[in-house]
ZASEKE-155360 format. One record per residue: y, x, z of N, C-alpha, C, O in turn; residue number from 1. Coordinates in Angstrom, 1 decimal. Layout:
N
- Y_X_Z_Y_X_Z_Y_X_Z_Y_X_Z_NUM
...
//
This chain:
114
- -179.6_55.8_-85.8_-181.0_55.8_-85.4_-181.8_56.3_-86.6_-181.3_56.1_-87.8_1
- -182.9_56.8_-86.4_-183.8_57.3_-87.5_-184.3_56.2_-88.3_-184.7_55.1_-87.9_2
- -184.4_56.6_-89.6_-185.0_55.6_-90.6_-186.4_56.2_-91.0_-186.5_57.2_-91.6_3
- -187.5_55.5_-90.6_-188.8_56.0_-91.0_-189.0_56.0_-92.5_-188.5_55.1_-93.2_4
- -189.8_57.0_-93.0_-190.0_57.1_-94.4_-191.5_56.7_-94.7_-191.8_56.3_-95.9_5
- -192.4_57.0_-93.8_-193.8_56.7_-94.1_-194.4_56.2_-92.8_-193.8_56.2_-91.7_6
- -195.7_55.7_-92.9_-196.4_55.2_-91.8_-196.6_56.2_-90.7_-196.7_55.9_-89.5_7
- -196.6_57.5_-91.1_-196.7_58.6_-90.1_-195.5_58.7_-89.2_-195.6_59.3_-88.1_8
- -194.4_58.1_-89.6_-193.1_58.1_-88.8_-193.0_56.9_-87.9_-192.1_56.8_-87.1_9
- -194.0_56.0_-87.9_-194.0_54.8_-87.1_-194.5_55.0_-85.7_-195.5_55.7_-85.5_10
- -194.0_54.2_-84.8_-194.5_54.2_-83.4_-195.7_53.2_-83.4_-195.8_52.4_-84.4_11
- -196.5_53.3_-82.4_-197.7_52.4_-82.4_-197.4_50.9_-82.6_-198.1_50.2_-83.3_12
- -196.4_50.4_-81.9_-196.1_49.0_-82.0_-195.6_48.6_-83.4_-195.8_47.6_-83.9_13
- -194.8_49.6_-84.0_-194.3_49.3_-85.3_-195.5_49.3_-86.3_-195.5_48.4_-87.2_14
- -196.5_50.1_-86.2_-197.7_50.1_-87.0_-198.4_48.7_-86.9_-198.8_48.1_-87.9_15
- -198.6_48.3_-85.6_-199.2_47.0_-85.4_-198.5_45.9_-86.0_-199.1_45.0_-86.6_16
- -197.2_45.9_-85.9_-196.4_44.8_-86.4_-196.4_44.8_-88.0_-196.4_43.8_-88.6_17
- -196.4_46.0_-88.5_-196.4_46.2_-90.0_-197.7_45.6_-90.5_-197.8_44.9_-91.5_18
- -198.9_45.9_-89.8_-200.2_45.3_-90.2_-200.1_43.8_-90.1_-200.7_43.1_-91.0_19
- -199.5_43.2_-89.1_-199.4_41.8_-89.0_-198.5_41.2_-90.1_-198.9_40.1_-90.6_20
- -197.4_41.8_-90.5_-196.7_41.3_-91.6_-197.5_41.3_-92.9_-197.4_40.4_-93.7_21
- -198.3_42.4_-93.1_-199.1_42.5_-94.3_-200.1_41.4_-94.3_-200.4_40.7_-95.3_22
- -200.8_41.1_-93.2_-201.8_40.0_-93.1_-201.1_38.7_-93.3_-201.7_37.8_-93.9_23
- -199.9_38.5_-92.7_-199.3_37.2_-92.9_-199.0_36.9_-94.3_-199.2_35.7_-94.8_24
- -198.6_37.9_-95.1_-198.3_37.7_-96.5_-197.0_36.9_-96.8_-196.0_37.5_-97.1_25
- -197.0_35.6_-96.6_-195.8_34.8_-96.7_-195.7_33.9_-95.5_-196.6_33.2_-95.1_26
- -194.5_33.9_-94.9_-194.2_33.1_-93.7_-193.1_33.7_-92.9_-192.2_34.3_-93.5_27
- -193.2_33.5_-91.6_-192.1_34.1_-90.8_-192.7_34.3_-89.4_-193.7_33.7_-88.9_28
- -192.0_35.3_-88.7_-192.2_35.5_-87.3_-191.0_34.9_-86.5_-189.9_35.1_-87.0_29
- -191.3_34.3_-85.4_-190.2_33.7_-84.6_-190.1_34.4_-83.2_-191.1_34.7_-82.6_30
- -188.9_34.6_-82.7_-188.6_35.0_-81.4_-189.3_36.4_-81.1_-190.1_36.6_-80.2_31
- -188.9_37.4_-82.0_-189.4_38.8_-81.8_-188.4_39.5_-80.9_-187.3_39.8_-81.3_32
- -188.8_39.8_-79.7_-188.0_40.5_-78.8_-187.9_42.0_-79.1_-188.9_42.6_-79.6_33
- -186.7_42.6_-78.8_-186.5_44.0_-78.9_-186.0_44.5_-77.6_-185.1_44.0_-77.0_34
- -186.7_45.6_-77.1_-186.3_46.2_-75.8_-186.3_47.7_-76.1_-187.3_48.3_-76.5_35
- -185.2_48.4_-75.8_-185.1_49.8_-75.9_-185.5_50.3_-77.3_-186.2_51.4_-77.4_36
- -185.1_49.6_-78.3_-185.3_50.0_-79.7_-186.7_49.8_-80.2_-187.1_50.4_-81.2_37
- -187.5_49.0_-79.5_-188.9_48.7_-79.9_-189.2_47.3_-79.9_-188.7_46.5_-79.0_38
- -190.0_46.8_-80.8_-190.5_45.5_-80.8_-191.4_45.2_-79.7_-192.3_46.0_-79.4_39
- -191.2_44.1_-79.0_-192.1_43.7_-77.9_-193.2_42.8_-78.4_-192.9_41.8_-79.0_40
- -194.5_43.2_-78.2_-195.6_42.4_-78.7_-196.4_41.7_-77.7_-197.4_41.1_-78.0_41
- -195.9_41.7_-76.4_-196.5_40.9_-75.4_-195.5_40.2_-74.6_-194.7_40.8_-73.8_42
- -195.4_38.9_-74.8_-196.3_38.0_-75.6_-196.1_38.2_-77.1_-195.0_38.6_-77.5_43
- -197.1_37.9_-77.9_-197.0_38.1_-79.3_-196.0_37.1_-79.9_-196.1_35.9_-79.5_44
- -195.2_37.5_-80.8_-194.2_36.6_-81.5_-195.0_35.5_-82.2_-196.1_35.7_-82.7_45
- -194.4_34.3_-82.3_-195.0_33.2_-83.0_-195.0_33.6_-84.5_-194.0_34.0_-85.1_46
- -196.1_33.4_-85.2_-196.3_33.6_-86.6_-196.5_32.3_-87.3_-197.4_31.5_-86.9_47
- -195.8_32.0_-88.3_-195.9_30.8_-89.1_-196.2_31.1_-90.6_-195.3_31.8_-91.2_48
- -197.4_30.8_-91.0_-197.7_31.1_-92.4_-197.3_30.0_-93.4_-197.5_28.9_-93.1_49
- -196.8_30.5_-94.5_-196.5_29.5_-95.6_-197.7_29.4_-96.5_-198.3_30.4_-96.9_50
- -198.1_28.1_-96.8_-199.3_27.9_-97.6_-198.8_27.0_-98.8_-198.1_26.0_-98.6_51
- -199.1_27.5_-100.0_-198.8_26.7_-101.2_-200.1_26.3_-101.8_-200.9_27.1_-102.1_52
- -200.2_25.0_-102.0_-201.4_24.5_-102.6_-201.5_24.8_-104.1_-200.5_24.8_-104.8_53
- -202.7_25.1_-104.5_-202.9_25.3_-105.9_-202.6_26.8_-106.3_-202.6_27.1_-107.5_54
- -202.4_27.6_-105.3_-202.1_29.0_-105.7_-202.9_29.9_-104.7_-203.4_29.5_-103.7_55
- -203.1_31.1_-105.1_-203.8_32.1_-104.3_-202.9_33.2_-103.8_-201.9_33.5_-104.5_56
- -203.2_33.7_-102.7_-202.3_34.8_-102.2_-203.1_36.1_-102.3_-204.0_36.4_-101.5_57
- -202.8_36.9_-103.4_-203.6_38.1_-103.6_-203.4_39.2_-102.5_-204.2_40.1_-102.4_58
- -202.4_39.0_-101.7_-202.2_40.0_-100.6_-203.2_39.9_-99.5_-203.4_40.9_-98.8_59
- -203.9_38.8_-99.3_-204.8_38.7_-98.2_-206.1_39.5_-98.5_-206.8_39.8_-97.5_60
- -206.4_39.9_-99.7_-207.6_40.6_-100.0_-207.3_42.1_-100.3_-208.2_42.9_-100.6_61
- -206.0_42.5_-100.3_-205.6_43.8_-100.7_-205.9_44.8_-99.5_-205.6_44.5_-98.4_62
- -206.5_45.9_-99.9_-206.7_47.0_-98.9_-205.5_47.9_-98.8_-204.9_48.3_-99.8_63
- -205.1_48.1_-97.6_-203.9_49.0_-97.4_-204.4_50.3_-96.8_-205.1_50.4_-95.9_64
- -203.9_51.4_-97.5_-204.3_52.8_-97.0_-203.7_53.0_-95.6_-202.8_52.4_-95.2_65
- -204.4_53.9_-94.8_-203.9_54.3_-93.5_-202.5_54.9_-93.5_-201.7_54.6_-92.6_66
- -202.3_55.7_-94.4_-201.0_56.4_-94.5_-200.3_56.1_-95.9_-201.0_56.2_-96.9_67
- -199.1_55.8_-95.9_-198.3_55.5_-97.2_-196.9_55.5_-96.9_-196.4_55.4_-95.8_68
- -196.1_55.7_-98.0_-194.6_55.7_-97.9_-194.2_54.2_-97.7_-194.8_53.3_-98.3_69
- -193.2_54.1_-96.8_-192.7_52.7_-96.5_-191.8_52.2_-97.6_-191.1_52.9_-98.2_70
- -192.0_50.9_-97.9_-191.0_50.2_-98.8_-189.7_50.2_-98.1_-189.6_50.2_-96.9_71
- -188.6_50.2_-98.9_-187.2_50.2_-98.3_-187.0_49.1_-97.3_-186.3_49.3_-96.3_72
- -187.6_47.9_-97.5_-187.3_46.8_-96.6_-187.9_47.1_-95.3_-187.3_46.7_-94.2_73
- -189.1_47.7_-95.2_-189.7_48.0_-93.9_-188.9_49.1_-93.2_-188.7_49.0_-92.0_74
- -188.5_50.1_-93.9_-187.7_51.2_-93.3_-186.4_50.7_-92.8_-186.0_51.1_-91.7_75
- -185.8_49.7_-93.5_-184.5_49.2_-93.0_-184.7_48.3_-91.8_-183.9_48.3_-90.9_76
- -185.8_47.5_-91.8_-186.1_46.7_-90.6_-186.3_47.6_-89.4_-185.6_47.3_-88.3_77
- -187.1_48.6_-89.4_-187.3_49.5_-88.3_-186.1_50.3_-87.9_-185.9_50.6_-86.7_78
- -185.3_50.7_-88.9_-184.1_51.4_-88.6_-183.2_50.5_-87.7_-182.5_50.9_-86.8_79
- -183.1_49.2_-88.1_-182.3_48.2_-87.4_-182.9_48.1_-85.9_-182.1_48.2_-85.0_80
- -184.2_47.8_-85.8_-184.8_47.6_-84.5_-184.6_48.8_-83.6_-184.2_48.6_-82.4_81
- -184.7_50.0_-84.1_-184.5_51.2_-83.3_-183.1_51.3_-82.8_-182.8_52.1_-81.9_82
- -182.1_50.6_-83.4_-180.7_50.7_-83.0_-180.3_49.7_-82.0_-179.2_49.7_-81.5_83
- -181.3_48.8_-81.6_-181.0_47.7_-80.7_-181.5_48.1_-79.3_-182.7_48.4_-79.1_84
- -180.6_48.0_-78.3_-181.1_48.2_-76.9_-181.9_47.0_-76.4_-183.0_47.2_-75.9_85
- -181.3_45.8_-76.6_-182.0_44.6_-76.1_-181.5_43.5_-77.0_-180.3_43.3_-77.2_86
- -182.4_42.7_-77.5_-182.1_41.6_-78.4_-183.3_40.8_-78.8_-184.4_41.0_-78.3_87
- -183.0_39.9_-79.8_-184.1_39.1_-80.3_-183.9_38.8_-81.8_-182.8_38.4_-82.2_88
- -184.9_38.9_-82.5_-184.9_38.4_-83.9_-185.4_37.0_-83.8_-186.5_36.7_-83.5_89
- -184.5_36.0_-84.1_-184.9_34.6_-84.0_-185.9_34.3_-85.0_-187.0_33.7_-84.7_90
- -185.7_34.7_-86.3_-186.7_34.5_-87.4_-186.7_35.7_-88.3_-185.6_36.2_-88.6_91
- -187.9_36.2_-88.6_-188.1_37.2_-89.6_-188.9_36.7_-90.7_-190.1_36.4_-90.6_92
- -188.3_36.5_-91.9_-189.0_35.9_-93.0_-189.7_37.0_-93.7_-189.2_38.1_-94.0_93
- -191.0_36.8_-94.1_-191.9_37.7_-94.7_-192.3_37.2_-96.1_-192.7_36.0_-96.2_94
- -192.2_38.0_-97.1_-192.6_37.6_-98.5_-193.4_38.8_-99.0_-193.0_39.9_-99.0_95
- -194.6_38.5_-99.5_-195.6_39.5_-100.0_-195.8_40.6_-99.0_-196.0_41.7_-99.3_96
- -195.9_40.2_-97.7_-196.1_41.1_-96.6_-195.0_42.0_-96.3_-195.2_43.0_-95.4_97
- -193.8_41.8_-96.8_-192.6_42.6_-96.5_-191.5_41.8_-95.9_-191.4_40.6_-96.2_98
- -190.8_42.4_-95.0_-189.6_41.7_-94.4_-188.6_41.4_-95.5_-188.3_42.2_-96.3_99
- -188.2_40.1_-95.5_-187.3_39.7_-96.5_-185.9_39.4_-96.0_-184.9_39.9_-96.5_100
- -185.8_38.7_-94.9_-184.5_38.4_-94.2_-184.8_38.1_-92.8_-185.9_37.8_-92.4_101
- -183.7_38.1_-92.0_-183.9_37.8_-90.6_-182.6_37.1_-90.0_-181.5_37.4_-90.5_102
- -182.8_36.3_-89.0_-181.7_35.8_-88.2_-181.9_36.4_-86.8_-182.9_36.4_-86.2_103
- -180.7_37.0_-86.4_-180.8_37.7_-85.1_-179.9_37.0_-84.1_-178.9_36.4_-84.4_104
- -180.3_37.2_-82.8_-179.4_36.8_-81.7_-178.5_38.0_-81.5_-178.9_39.0_-80.9_105
- -177.3_37.9_-82.0_-176.3_39.0_-82.0_-175.6_39.1_-80.6_-174.6_38.4_-80.4_106
- -176.1_39.9_-79.7_-175.5_40.1_-78.4_-174.3_41.0_-78.6_-174.5_42.2_-78.9_107
- -173.1_40.5_-78.3_-171.9_41.3_-78.5_-171.8_42.4_-77.4_-171.3_43.5_-77.7_108
- -172.2_42.1_-76.2_-172.0_43.1_-75.1_-173.3_43.9_-74.9_-174.3_43.5_-74.4_109
- -173.2_45.2_-75.4_-174.2_46.2_-75.1_-175.6_46.0_-75.8_-176.5_46.8_-75.6_110
- -175.8_45.0_-76.6_-177.0_44.8_-77.2_-177.3_45.7_-78.3_-178.4_46.3_-78.4_111
- -176.4_46.0_-79.2_-176.6_46.9_-80.3_-175.7_48.2_-80.1_-174.6_48.1_-79.8_112
- -176.4_49.3_-80.4_-175.6_50.5_-80.3_-174.7_50.7_-81.5_-175.1_50.3_-82.6_113
- -173.6_51.2_-81.4_-172.7_51.4_-82.5_-172.8_52.6_-83.2_-172.0_52.8_-84.2_114
//
């Protein structure tokens, strides 16, 4: 499957979810469904924000340009998602607005394309 290189390569739902990861900053998304290689946003996945007392999150005030090159972590996440016919990301951990790690429901029969 294709690996996006910049925001101009993203599908509308991918752009929406990227903006949500950026806004979240630190935390996780739970139960992110994937259908036909796309993230399902209806219903919206559960978002859980990490809050550390006595510190500030500079990412919440950062302005993000409309078009930019994707960080490798984002490109890798969407390359994976695009390769899945049907499945679910149980948890997607986000650090500094970027995908860090995920736990997936690994469907052996027909879920992931080889």
